[in-house]
Structure formats: structure tokens, C-alpha cells
C-alpha positions as CSV (number, residue, x, y, z in Angstrom):
1,M,0.0,0.0,0.0
2,R,1.3,3.4,-0.9
3,I,0.0,6.5,1.0
4,L,0.5,10.1,0.1
5,I,0.6,12.4,3.2
6,T,0.2,16.1,3.2
7,N,-1.1,18.9,5.5
8,D,-1.7,22.6,5.9
9,D,0.5,23.2,8.9
10,G,3.7,23.0,6.9
11,I,6.4,20.4,6.1
12,F,7.9,20.2,9.5
13,A,4.7,20.3,11.6
14,P,4.7,17.7,14.5
15,G,1.3,16.3,13.5
16,L,2.5,15.4,10.0
17,W,5.5,13.5,11.3
18,T,3.6,11.8,14.1
19,L,1.3,10.4,11.4
20,V,4.2,9.5,9.1
21,R,6.0,7.6,11.9
22,E,2.9,5.5,12.5
23,L,1.9,4.9,8.9
24,K,5.4,3.9,7.9
25,N,4.9,0.7,9.9
26,I,2.1,-0.5,7.6
27,A,2.7,1.2,4.2
28,Q,5.1,2.9,1.9
29,V,4.8,6.6,2.6
30,V,5.5,9.7,0.5
31,V,5.2,13.2,1.9
32,V,4.5,16.2,-0.2
33,A,3.5,19.2,1.8
34,P,3.6,23.1,1.8
35,D,6.9,24.7,2.8
36,R,5.1,26.8,5.4
37,E,1.9,27.0,7.4
38,Q,-1.2,27.4,5.2
39,S,-4.2,27.1,7.5
40,A,-7.6,28.4,6.4
41,I,-6.6,28.5,2.7
42,G,-9.3,26.0,1.7
43,T,-9.0,24.5,-1.8
44,A,-6.9,27.4,-3.2
45,V,-4.8,26.4,-6.2
46,T,-1.8,28.4,-7.6
47,L,-2.5,29.4,-11.3
48,R,-0.6,32.6,-12.0
49,Q,2.9,31.8,-10.8
50,P,5.3,28.9,-11.0
51,L,5.5,26.3,-8.3
52,R,8.9,25.3,-6.9
53,V,9.5,22.0,-5.2
54,Q,12.4,20.9,-3.1
55,R,13.3,17.5,-1.9
56,V,14.1,17.7,1.8
57,R,15.6,15.5,4.5
58,P,12.7,13.7,6.3
59,L,12.2,13.8,10.0
60,V,11.5,10.0,9.8
61,P,14.3,8.1,8.0
62,E,13.8,6.7,4.5
63,V,10.6,8.6,3.7
64,E,10.5,10.3,0.3
65,T,9.7,13.9,1.1
66,Y,9.0,17.1,-0.9
67,S,8.4,20.6,0.1
68,V,6.2,22.8,-2.1
69,E,6.1,26.6,-2.4
70,G,2.4,26.5,-2.7
71,T,-0.9,25.5,-1.1
72,P,-2.0,22.1,0.4
73,A,-4.1,21.5,-2.8
74,D,-1.1,22.4,-4.9
75,S,0.9,19.8,-3.0
76,V,-1.5,17.0,-3.8
77,I,-2.0,18.0,-7.4
78,L,1.8,18.1,-7.9
79,A,2.3,14.8,-6.1
80,L,-0.3,12.9,-8.1
81,G,0.5,14.6,-11.4
82,K,4.3,14.6,-11.4
83,L,6.3,13.8,-8.2
84,V,5.0,10.3,-7.3
85,T,5.5,8.1,-10.3
86,N,4.0,4.9,-8.8
87,K,0.4,4.3,-8.0
88,V,-1.0,5.9,-4.9
89,D,-3.7,4.0,-3.0
90,L,-4.7,6.5,-0.4
91,V,-4.4,10.3,0.3
92,I,-4.2,11.5,3.9
93,S,-4.1,15.1,5.1
94,G,-3.0,15.9,8.6
95,I,-2.7,15.6,11.5
96,N,-4.0,19.1,11.8
97,Q,-3.6,20.6,15.3
98,G,-7.1,22.2,15.6
99,S,-10.5,21.0,14.7
100,N,-12.1,21.2,11.2
101,L,-15.9,21.1,11.9
102,G,-19.1,22.3,10.5
103,D,-19.1,24.9,7.7
104,D,-15.4,25.6,8.5
105,V,-14.4,22.6,6.3
106,L,-14.9,24.9,3.4
107,I,-11.9,27.0,4.4
108,S,-9.8,24.2,5.8
109,G,-6.5,23.7,4.0
110,T,-6.4,20.2,5.6
111,V,-9.7,19.2,4.0
112,G,-8.9,21.1,0.8
113,A,-5.8,18.9,0.3
114,A,-7.6,15.7,0.9
115,W,-10.3,16.9,-1.5
116,Q,-7.8,16.9,-4.4
117,G,-7.1,13.2,-3.8
118,Y,-10.9,12.4,-3.8
119,L,-11.4,14.4,-7.0
120,R,-8.8,12.2,-8.6
121,G,-10.6,9.0,-7.7
122,L,-8.7,8.0,-4.6
123,P,-9.9,7.3,-1.1
124,A,-9.0,10.4,1.0
125,L,-8.9,11.2,4.8
126,A,-8.6,14.5,6.5
127,I,-7.4,14.1,10.1
128,S,-7.6,16.8,12.9
129,V,-7.2,16.8,16.7
130,A,-9.4,19.3,18.5
131,V,-7.0,21.8,19.9
132,T,-3.9,23.6,18.7
133,D,-1.7,22.5,21.6
134,S,-2.6,18.9,21.3
135,L,-1.1,16.4,23.7
136,Y,-2.6,13.4,21.9
137,L,-1.4,13.4,18.4
138,D,-0.5,9.7,18.8
139,N,-4.2,8.9,19.1
140,G,-4.9,10.4,15.7
141,A,-2.0,8.6,14.1
142,R,-3.0,5.2,15.5
143,L,-6.6,5.7,14.5
144,T,-5.5,6.7,11.0
145,A,-3.4,3.6,10.7
146,L,-6.4,1.4,11.7
147,L,-8.6,3.1,9.0
148,A,-5.9,2.7,6.4
149,K,-5.6,-1.0,7.0
150,R,-9.4,-1.4,6.8
151,I,-9.5,0.6,3.6
152,E,-6.8,-1.8,2.2
153,S,-8.6,-4.9,3.3
154,I,-12.2,-4.4,2.3
155,S,-13.7,-3.9,-1.1
156,L,-13.9,-0.1,-0.9
157,P,-15.4,2.2,-3.5
158,T,-13.1,5.0,-4.5
159,N,-15.7,7.6,-3.6
160,I,-14.8,7.6,0.1
161,F,-13.8,11.0,1.6
162,L,-13.8,11.2,5.4
163,N,-13.3,14.3,7.6
164,I,-12.1,12.9,11.0
165,N,-11.9,14.9,14.2
166,I,-10.6,13.5,17.4
167,P,-11.1,15.0,20.8
168,N,-8.0,16.1,22.7
169,L,-8.4,13.4,25.4
170,P,-6.7,10.3,26.7
171,L,-8.0,7.3,24.9
172,A,-9.6,6.0,28.1
173,K,-11.8,9.1,28.2
174,I,-13.0,9.0,24.6
175,K,-16.6,7.8,24.7
176,G,-17.0,6.4,21.2
177,V,-16.9,6.8,17.4
178,K,-19.8,8.6,15.7
179,I,-20.6,8.8,12.0
180,T,-21.7,12.4,11.7
181,Q,-22.8,15.1,9.4
182,L,-21.4,18.6,9.1
183,A,-23.0,21.1,11.5
184,S,-24.6,24.0,9.6
185,E,-22.6,26.6,11.5
186,S,-19.1,28.1,11.7
187,H,-17.0,29.0,14.7
188,T,-14.7,31.4,12.7
189,D,-17.1,34.3,12.4
190,T,-16.3,36.6,15.3
191,V,-14.8,40.0,14.3
192,E,-12.8,42.0,16.9
193,E,-11.7,45.5,16.4
194,G,-8.3,47.1,17.3
195,F,-6.3,50.2,16.9
196,D,-2.5,50.3,16.2
197,G,-2.1,54.1,16.9
198,K,-2.6,55.1,13.3
199,R,-5.6,53.3,12.0
200,E,-8.3,50.8,13.0
201,Y,-7.9,47.1,12.1
202,Y,-10.0,43.9,12.4
203,W,-9.3,40.3,13.5
204,L,-11.4,37.4,12.3
205,M,-11.6,35.2,15.4
206,R,-12.8,31.8,16.4
207,Q,-15.6,31.6,18.9
208,K,-16.4,28.6,21.0
209,V,-18.5,26.0,19.2
210,N,-22.2,25.6,20.0
211,T,-22.6,22.9,22.6
212,D,-26.3,22.7,21.8
213,A,-25.6,21.5,18.3
214,D,-27.7,18.7,16.7
215,R,-26.8,15.3,18.0
216,K,-26.1,14.1,14.5
217,T,-23.4,16.7,13.8
218,D,-19.6,16.7,14.1
219,I,-19.6,19.6,16.6
220,W,-21.9,17.7,19.0
221,A,-19.8,14.5,18.7
222,I,-16.6,16.3,19.6
223,E,-18.1,18.4,22.4
224,Q,-19.4,15.1,24.0
225,G,-15.9,13.5,23.8
226,N,-16.5,11.3,20.7
227,I,-14.4,10.8,17.6
228,S,-16.3,12.3,14.7
229,I,-16.1,10.7,11.2
230,T,-18.0,12.7,8.6
231,P,-18.4,11.5,5.0
232,L,-18.0,14.3,2.5
233,H,-19.0,14.2,-1.2
234,T,-19.5,16.4,-4.2
235,N,-23.1,15.4,-4.9
236,P,-25.6,12.9,-3.5
237,V,-24.7,10.3,-6.2
238,N,-21.2,10.1,-4.7
239,K,-22.4,9.6,-1.2
240,P,-20.9,6.4,0.3
241,L,-23.3,3.7,1.4
242,P,-24.1,3.3,5.1
243,S,-22.9,-0.3,4.9
244,V,-19.4,0.9,3.7
245,L,-19.1,3.4,6.5
246,N,-20.3,0.9,9.1
247,S,-17.6,-1.6,7.9
248,L,-14.9,1.0,8.2
249,C,-16.0,2.3,11.6
250,S,-17.4,-0.6,13.6
251,N,-15.5,-1.4,16.8
252,L,-12.9,1.1,15.8
253,L,-12.4,2.5,19.4
254,Q,-12.1,-1.0,20.8
255,E,-9.3,-1.8,18.4
256,L,-7.7,1.6,19.1
257,L,-7.6,0.8,22.8
258,K,-5.8,-2.4,22.1
259,T,-3.0,-0.8,20.1
């Protein structure tokens, strides 16, 4: 199995290399990621300037690694179109330090990168842990490895695209795994004003998520201490069957606790 790994936090982000270290045990891994932090850039693609790529020394030995002067989406497009010459079986974006929930997936660079793999007919996962100072990146890496092995072992349609959010909790305190839908709300819509001595300015800020969210949503699942797995798709025809999702996610937490 060959896995392409990318992110939006930059080529040397700890979440990316925690994920690489775990997945290298089960697959051949190639890393192609932005050369700097690119959060909240969504699905942006560079069209009006050249893209430069540099092969860099990996933080995990013997992993083919490229740094891209571009966006997360650029990184996946370049990887699948030019840099990775052999067949890729799965595209994974993460581990993002900070959640990607509700309508905010539309601006997420993490999700935007995975989207490019999905649009090219590959199974794709976007992985996030719920806070920026995460102490439990290993949980996300081990969960991703379990999902990757399941994707390899079952008869999986290529139209699978999962946005996965993991609460920043010890494994023993995670309550379960929920298949969810996106909440119809954003938590990046608060505007604060400031003054630098010369002119006014504005900050776009994140507000706390709504703890009264619908029980079927990703925001509710995370607020209640569950892992949220949300299938994404471009239109209803591409929506994965419930039986496929159940096969991927059944007893997932129990297996994770055993690792």
C-alpha cells in the first residue's frame, strides 16, 4: 500500500511527522506538503505563478519527502500529477492541530488537500485533533493507521472521503466513534476591532462552538468526547453507502484501545 501524506501546517509540523511515523509501519509513505503554514486557505490552487518543489531531508528516515512553495491543494496535485511516479492507494491530510468542523471545512486547508485526492478517484482522509496545543497526536496517528488497514482490506469504492476529528483526550476518556454530518454553522465568524495608533484594524476570530448542536453533527460529537467521522461528497450520487461506513468504523475505538 502506498500512501500520500500532506497537511496545511507545513512540512515540519509535528502532527504530520507523528502520522508518518505510525503509517510507515504499515505502508510505503510519500510526503508532499507546503513549505510553510497554510491554514484556512481552503481549496486554493496556484495558477498565476510557477510552483517550486524541493526534496528535503525527512524527520523520519527513508521517507520520500518534498516541500512545495504552494498550497495544500497544490501539493496533492503536484504529487499525483508529477512527483509520485508509482500508483498511490490513499491520500491522507493531517494531522491538523485544531479541529475542522461544520461549515469551516470549506476554508480548511487540511480538508482542501484531501479533496484533491478524492477528486482524482482516490480514497481520502482529513485528520484533525481538536485543539492547537494537542497532547494526543498519537491517538490520531494510530486511528488513521487502523482506518488505512481497513481501507486496504475491504472492497472499498473510490468515492470515500472522510473528515475525521478527534477530541484532545486520553484514549480512556474518549466515549465512542460517531458517524456524523457537518453542522450548519461556523465558529470562525467573530470579528474583533483594534487600533494600532494610526488606524483601525480587524481580526477574524474563532468563537467557542455551540454545545447545543444537533446530536447528528460533528460539533456535537466532539463536544461530547467522541471521535467524529464525517463522510464528504461532491453530490448525492457520490455519497458512500451506510454499509461501507459501518464496515470502516465498527469497533474502531475498541481496536484503538488495544494498540
